[in-house]
PAZAPA-4460 file (N, C-alpha, C; in steps of 0.05 Angstrom, whole numbers, plus 32768, in hexadecimal, padded with zeros to 4 digits):
% residues 156
    n_x    n_y    n_z   ca_x   ca_y   ca_z    c_x    c_y    c_z   seq   type   mol
   809D   7E17   7EA8   80A9   7E32   7EA9   80A8   7E3C   7EC6     1      M     A
   80BD   7E49   7ECE   80BF   7E54   7EE9   80B0   7E6E   7EEC     2      Q     A
   80A3   7E71   7F03   8095   7E8A   7F09   80A9   7EA0   7F0F     3      D     A
   80A6   7EB6   7F00   80BA   7ECC   7F04   80AE   7EE3   7F15     4      S     A
   8098   7EDE   7F22   808C   7EF3   7F34   809C   7EF4   7F4D     5      N     A
   80A1   7F0C   7F57   80AF   7F0F   7F71   80A7   7F2A   7F7E     6      C     A
   80AC   7F2B   7F97   80A8   7F44   7FA6   80C4   7F4B   7FB1     7      I     A
   80CB   7F64   7FAC   80E6   7F6E   7FB5   80E3   7F8A   7FBF     8      R     A
   80F8   7F93   7FCC   80FA   7FAF   7FD4   80FE   7FC1   7FBB     9      T     A
   80EF   7FD6   7FBA   80F1   7FE8   7FA3   810C   7FF7   7FA3    10      A     A
   8115   8000   7F8C   812D   8010   7F89   8125   802A   7F7B    11      T     A
   8137   803D   7F7B   8131   8056   7F6C   812B   8051   7F4E    12      P     A
   8135   803A   7F43   8130   8034   7F27   8112   802D   7F23    13      N     A
   8103   8027   7F38   80E7   8021   7F36   80D5   803A   7F37    14      D     A
   80E1   8051   7F3D   80D2   8069   7F42   80BE   806F   7F2B    15      L     A
   80C7   806F   7F13   80B5   8077   7EFC   809D   8064   7EFB    16      A     A
   80A1   804A   7EFE   808B   8037   7EFD   8078   803A   7F15    17      R     A
   8083   8040   7F2C   8072   8044   7F44   8061   805C   7F40    18      I     A
   806C   8071   7F35   805C   808A   7F30   8046   8083   7F1B    19      I     A
   804D   8074   7F06   803A   806D   7EF2   8023   805D   7EFF    20      E     A
   8029   804A   7F10   8014   803A   7F1D   8003   804C   7F2F    21      L     A
   800F   805E   7F3E   8000   8070   7F4F   7FEC   807F   7F3F    22      E     A
   7FF4   8089   7F28   7FE2   8098   7F16   7FCD   8087   7F08    23      N     A
   7FD3   806D   7F04   7FBF   805B   7EFA   7FAA   8054   7F0E    24      L     A
   7FB2   8053   7F28   7FA0   804A   7F3D   7F90   8060   7F4A    25      C     A
   7F9A   8078   7F49   7F8C   808E   7F57   7F89   80A6   7F44    26      F     A
   7F72   80B4   7F45   7F6F   80CC   7F36   7F83   80E1   7F3F    27      P     A
   7F89   80F3   7F2D   7F9E   8107   7F32   7F9B   8115   7F4D    28      K     A
   7F83   811C   7F56   7F7F   8129   7F6F   7F87   8118   7F87    29      L     A
   7F86   80FE   7F84   7F8C   80EB   7F9A   7FA8   80E0   7F99    30      H     A
   7FB4   80E0   7F82   7FCE   80D3   7F7E   7FE4   80E2   7F8B    31      A     A
   7FF8   80D3   7F96   8010   80E0   7FA0   801F   80EC   7F88    32      Y     A
   802D   8102   7F8D   803D   810F   7F78   8057   8100   7F75    33      T     A
   8065   8106   7F5F   807F   80FA   7F5A   8092   8100   7F72    34      R     A
   8091   8119   7F7B   80A2   8121   7F91   809C   8112   7FAB    35      R     A
   8082   810E   7FB1   807A   80FF   7FC8   8083   80E2   7FC7    36      Q     A
   807F   80D6   7FAF   8087   80BA   7FAD   80A6   80B7   7FAE    37      I     A
   80B4   80C9   7FA2   80D2   80C8   7FA4   80DA   80CA   7FC2    38      R     A
   80CD   80DB   7FD1   80D3   80DE   7FED   80CE   80C4   7FFC    39      Y     A
   80B6   80B8   7FF7   80AE   809F   8004   80C1   8088   7FFD    40      L     A
   80CA   8088   7FE5   80DC   8073   7FDB   80F9   8076   7FE5    41      L     A
   8102   808F   7FE5   811F   8094   7FEA   8126   80A0   8005    42      C     A
   8114   80AE   8012   811C   80BD   802A   810C   80B7   8043    43      K     A
   80F3   80AF   8040   80E2   80AB   8057   80EB   8093   8067    44      A     A
   80E1   8091   8080   80E5   807A   8091   80D1   8065   8087    45      N     A
   80D7   8058   8071   80C4   8048   8063   80D1   8030   8055    46      S     A
   80BF   801E   804D   80C7   8008   803B   80B4   8008   8024    47      T     A
   80BE   8005   800C   80AE   8003   7FF4   80B4   7FE8   7FE8    48      V     A
   809F   7FD7   7FE5   80A2   7FBD   7FD8   8094   7FBE   7FBD    49      L     A
   809F   7FB0   7FAA   8092   7FAE   7F90   808E   7F90   7F89    50      V     A
   8078   7F8B   7F7A   8073   7F70   7F70   8079   7F72   7F53    51      E     A
   8089   7F5F   7F49   8091   7F5F   7F2D   808C   7F44   7F20    52      T     A
   8089   7F45   7F06   808A   7F2D   7EF6   80A1   7F33   7EE2    53      T     A
   80B6   7F23   7EE4   80CF   7F2A   7ED6   80D9   7F44   7EE2    54      G     A
   80DC   7F58   7ED1   80E5   7F72   7EDB   80CE   7F87   7EDC    55      T     A
   80B6   7F7E   7ED4   80A0   7F90   7ED2   8091   7F93   7EED    56      F     A
   8090   7FAB   7EF8   8082   7FB0   7F12   8064   7FB1   7F0D    57      V     A
   8056   7F9F   7F1B   8038   7F9E   7F18   802A   7FAB   7F30    58      R     A
   8038   7FAE   7F46   802C   7FBA   7F5E   8041   7FC2   7F72    59      G     A
   8039   7FD3   7F85   804B   7FDB   7F9B   803C   7FE1   7FB4    60      F     A
   804B   7FE1   7FCA   8040   7FE8   7FE4   8054   7FFA   7FF2    61      I     A
   804B   800E   8000   805D   8020   800F   8055   801E   802D    62      I     A
   8069   8017   803D   8065   8015   805A   8075   802C   8067    63      I     A
   8068   803A   807A   8075   804F   8089   8077   8046   80A6    64      L     A
   808E   804C   80B2   8093   8045   80CE   8092   805E   80DF    65      Y     A
   8087   805A   80F7   8087   8070   810B   809F   806C   811D    66      R     A
   80B0   807F   811D   80C9   807D   812D   80C2   8079   814B    67      R     A
   80D1   8068   8157   80CE   8063   8174   80B6   8053   817B    68      G     A
   80A8   8047   8168   8091   8036   816E   8092   801C   815E    69      T     A
   8080   800A   8165   807E   7FF1   8156   8065   7FF1   8144    70      T     A
   805E   800A   813B   8047   800E   812A   8051   8016   810E    71      V     A
   8045   800A   80F9   804C   8012   80DE   8031   8017   80CF    72      A     A
   8033   8026   80BA   801B   802C   80AA   801F   8024   808D    73      G     A
   800A   801A   8082   800A   8016   8065   8000   8030   8059    74      I     A
   8013   803D   804B   800D   8057   8040   7FFC   8054   8026    75      E     A
   8004   8041   8016   7FF4   803C   7FFD   7FFC   8021   7FF2    76      T     A
   7FEA   8015   7FE4   7FEE   7FFD   7FD5   7FE1   8000   7FBA    77      I     A
   7FEF   7FFA   7FA5   7FE5   7FFD   7F8A   7FEB   7FE4   7F79    78      N     A
   7FD8   7FDC   7F6A   7FDB   7FC6   7F57   7FD1   7FD0   7F3C    79      V     A
   7FE2   7FCC   7F27   7FDA   7FD3   7F0C   7FBE   7FC8   7F06    80      D     A
   7FAC   7FD9   7EFE   7F90   7FD0   7EF8   7F8F   7FB8   7EE5    81      P     A
   7FA2   7FB7   7ED2   7FA3   7FA0   7EBF   7FAA   7F86   7ECD    82      V     A
   7FB7   7F88   7EE4   7FC0   7F70   7EF2   7FB1   7F6A   7F0C    83      H     A
   7F9B   7F77   7F10   7F8B   7F71   7F28   7F7E   7F56   7F26    84      R     A
   7F74   7F4C   7F3D   7F68   7F31   7F3F   7F7C   7F1B   7F3B    85      K     A
   7F95   7F21   7F40   7FAA   7F0D   7F3D   7FB8   7F08   7F58    86      K     A
   7FAC   7F12   7F6E   7FB6   7F0F   7F89   7FD0   7F1F   7F8F    87      R     A
   7FD5   7F33   7F7E   7FED   7F43   7F82   7FEB   7F54   7F9B    88      I     A
   7FD4   7F60   7FA0   7FD1   7F70   7FB8   7FD4   7F5F   7FD1    89      G     A
   7FC9   7F47   7FD0   7FCB   7F34   7FE7   7FE8   7F2C   7FEB    90      L     A
   7FF7   7F27   7FD6   8013   7F20   7FD8   8024   7F38   7FE3    91      R     A
   801D   7F50   7FDA   802C   7F67   7FE4   8026   7F6B   8002    92      L     A
   800D   7F69   800A   8006   7F6C   8027   8015   7F56   8038    93      L     A
   8015   7F3E   802E   8022   7F28   803D   8040   7F2D   803F    94      S     A
   804D   7F35   8029   8069   7F3B   802A   806F   7F53   803D    95      A     A
   805E   7F67   803C   8062   7F7E   804D   8060   7F76   806A    96      A     A
   804C   7F65   8070   8049   7F5C   808C   8061   7F4D   8096    97      E     A
   806C   7F3B   8085   8084   7F2C   808D   809B   7F3F   8091    98      Q     A
   809E   7F52   8080   80B4   7F66   8082   80B1   7F76   809C    99      Y     A
   8098   7F7E   80A3   8094   7F8D   80BB   8099   7F7D   80D4   100      M     A
   8091   7F64   80D4   8097   7F52   80EB   80B5   7F50   80F0   101      K     A
   80C5   7F4E   80DB   80E2   7F4C   80DE   80ED   7F66   80EA   102      K     A
   80DF   7F7C   80E6   80E8   7F96   80F1   80DD   7F9B   810D   103      K     A
   80CE   7F88   8117   80C3   7F8B   8132   80A9   7F9B   8134   104      G     A
   809C   7F9E   811E   8082   7FAD   811E   806C   7F9A   8129   105      I     A
   805C   7FA6   813B   8046   7F97   8148   802B   7F9E   813E   106      C     A
   8028   7FB5   8132   800E   7FBF   8129   8011   7FCD   810E   107      K     A
   7FFE   7FC7   80FC   7FFD   7FD5   80E2   7FE3   7FE5   80E2   108      I     A
   7FE4   7FFD   80D7   7FCC   800D   80D4   7FCB   8018   80B8   109      R     A
   7FB3   801E   80AF   7FAF   802A   8095   7F94   8039   8095   110      L     A
   7F91   804A   8081   7F78   8058   807D   7F6F   8052   8061   111      E     A
   7F55   804E   805E   7F49   8046   8044   7F2F   8054   8040   112      V     A
   7F2A   805E   8028   7F10   806B   8023   7EF9   8058   8028   113      A     A
   7EE4   8062   8035   7ECD   8050   803B   7EC0   8045   8022   114      I     A
   7EC5   8052   800B   7EB9   8049   7FF2   7ECB   8036   7FE3   115      T     A
   7EE3   8030   7FED   7EF5   801E   7FDF   7EF0   8001   7FE9   116      N     A
   7EDA   7FF6   7FE0   7ED0   7FDD   7FEA   7EE4   7FC6   7FE4   117      H     A
   7EF0   7FC6   7FCD   7F03   7FB1   7FC6   7F1B   7FB1   7FD9   118      A     A
   7F26   7FC8   7FDF   7F3D   7FCA   7FF2   7F34   7FC1   800E   119      A     A
   7F1D   7FCA   8016   7F13   7FC3   8031   7F11   7FA5   8033   120      I     A
   7F05   7F98   801F   7F02   7F7A   801F   7F1E   7F6D   8021   121      R     A
   7F31   7F77   8012   7F4C   7F6C   8012   7F58   7F6F   802E   122      L     A
   7F57   7F86   803A   7F62   7F8B   8054   7F55   7F79   8069   123      Y     A
   7F3A   7F77   8068   7F2D   7F66   807C   7F34   7F49   8078   124      E     A
   7F38   7F41   805F   7F3F   7F25   8059   7F5A   7F1E   8066   125      H     A
   7F6D   7F31   8068   7F87   7F2B   8073   7F88   7F32   8091   126      V     A
   7F71   7F39   809D   7F71   7F3D   80BA   7F70   7F59   80C5   127      G     A
   7F6D   7F6D   80B4   7F69   7F88   80BD   7F4D   7F8C   80C8   128      F     A
   7F4A   7F9D   80DC   7F30   7FA3   80E7   7F2C   7FC1   80E6   129      E     A
   7F13   7FC9   80E0   7F0C   7FE6   80E1   7F0C   7FEE   80FE   130      K     A
   7F1A   8003   8104   7F1B   800D   8120   7F0F   8029   8124   131      T     A
   7F0D   8038   810D   7F03   8053   8110   7EF9   805D   80F5   132      M     A
   7EE4   806D   80F6   7EDB   807B   80DE   7EE6   8097   80E0   133      L     A
   7EF5   809F   80CB   7F01   80BA   80CA   7EF2   80CB   80B8   134      L     A
   7EE1   80DD   80C3   7ED0   80EF   80B3   7EE2   8104   80A6   135      K     A
   7EDC   810A   808C   7EEA   811E   807D   7F09   811A   807D   136      A     A
   7F11   8101   807C   7F2E   80FB   807D   7F3C   8105   8064   137      Y     A
   7F30   8101   804D   7F3C   810A   8034   7F34   8126   802D   138      Y     A
   7F46   8134   801F   7F40   814F   8016   7F2C   814F   7FFE   139      H     A
   7F2C   8139   7FEF   7F1B   8136   7FD7   7F0A   811D   7FDA   140      F     A
   7EF4   811D   7FCC   7EE3   8106   7FCC   7EF0   80ED   7FC0   141      N     A
   7EED   80D7   7FCC   7EF4   80BD   7FC1   7EDA   80AE   7FBB   142      H     A
   7ED3   80AD   7FA2   7EBA   80A1   7F9A   7EA2   80AB   7FAA   143      D     A
   7EA1   80C5   7FAE   7E8A   80D1   7FBB   7E8C   80D5   7FD9   144      G     A
   7EA3   80CE   7FE5   7EA6   80D2   8002   7EC2   80DB   8008   145      S     A
   7EC4   80EB   801D   7EDE   80F4   8028   7EE6   80E4   8041   146      R     A
   7ED4   80D2   8049   7ED9   80C3   8062   7EEB   80AA   805D   147      D     A
   7EF8   80A2   8072   7F09   808A   8071   7F06   8079   808A   148      A     A
   7F0D   8060   8087   7F0F   804F   809F   7F2D   804D   80A6   149      Y     A
   7F32   804D   80C0   7F4D   8045   80C9   7F4A   8027   80CF   150      R     A
   7F5D   8018   80C4   7F5D   7FFB   80C8   7F77   7FF3   80D5   151      M     A
   7F76   7FDF   80E6   7F8E   7FD7   80F6   7F90   7FB9   80F5   152      V     A
   7FA9   7FB0   80F5   7FAF   7F93   80F8   7FC5   7F90   810C   153      K     A
   7FC1   7F7F   8120   7FD5   7F79   8133   7FE6   7F62   8128   154      E     A
   8000   7F64   8129   8012   7F4F   8120   8019   7F3E   8138   155      L     A
   8019   7F24   8133   8020   7F11   8149   8039   7F02   8141   156      R     A
***
């Protein structure tokens, strides 16, 4: 049987599922709103990639570009909790990196809650390094802390 998993650019038809995943992955105080996600998907200087099995979206990643620079940021990455531990996050990061290289991006940056140990391990595994501790970065506590790490990866 052929593997039907793929990573592709998201379309407006994916909006409802992306919102559903955002709400599954983050508590309401931390989750992007429908309006914010629609903007990121349809209007921002961004790329949204989805990982699917068949037509079912299991995860997504949003990349934001800084105009006039070769720096891009990973705004968020979400994998359906039911489908975690299947290397979906790793595949999304790898696809995003390849996409950014083609666009001439030389550096990727992201912020992650200091208490999000699983995400930190994933980012370090693919070559991101902690460059800064951002005190009180978040407006609300993330598992007991408002602090975040800025992590950076140089693309070669």
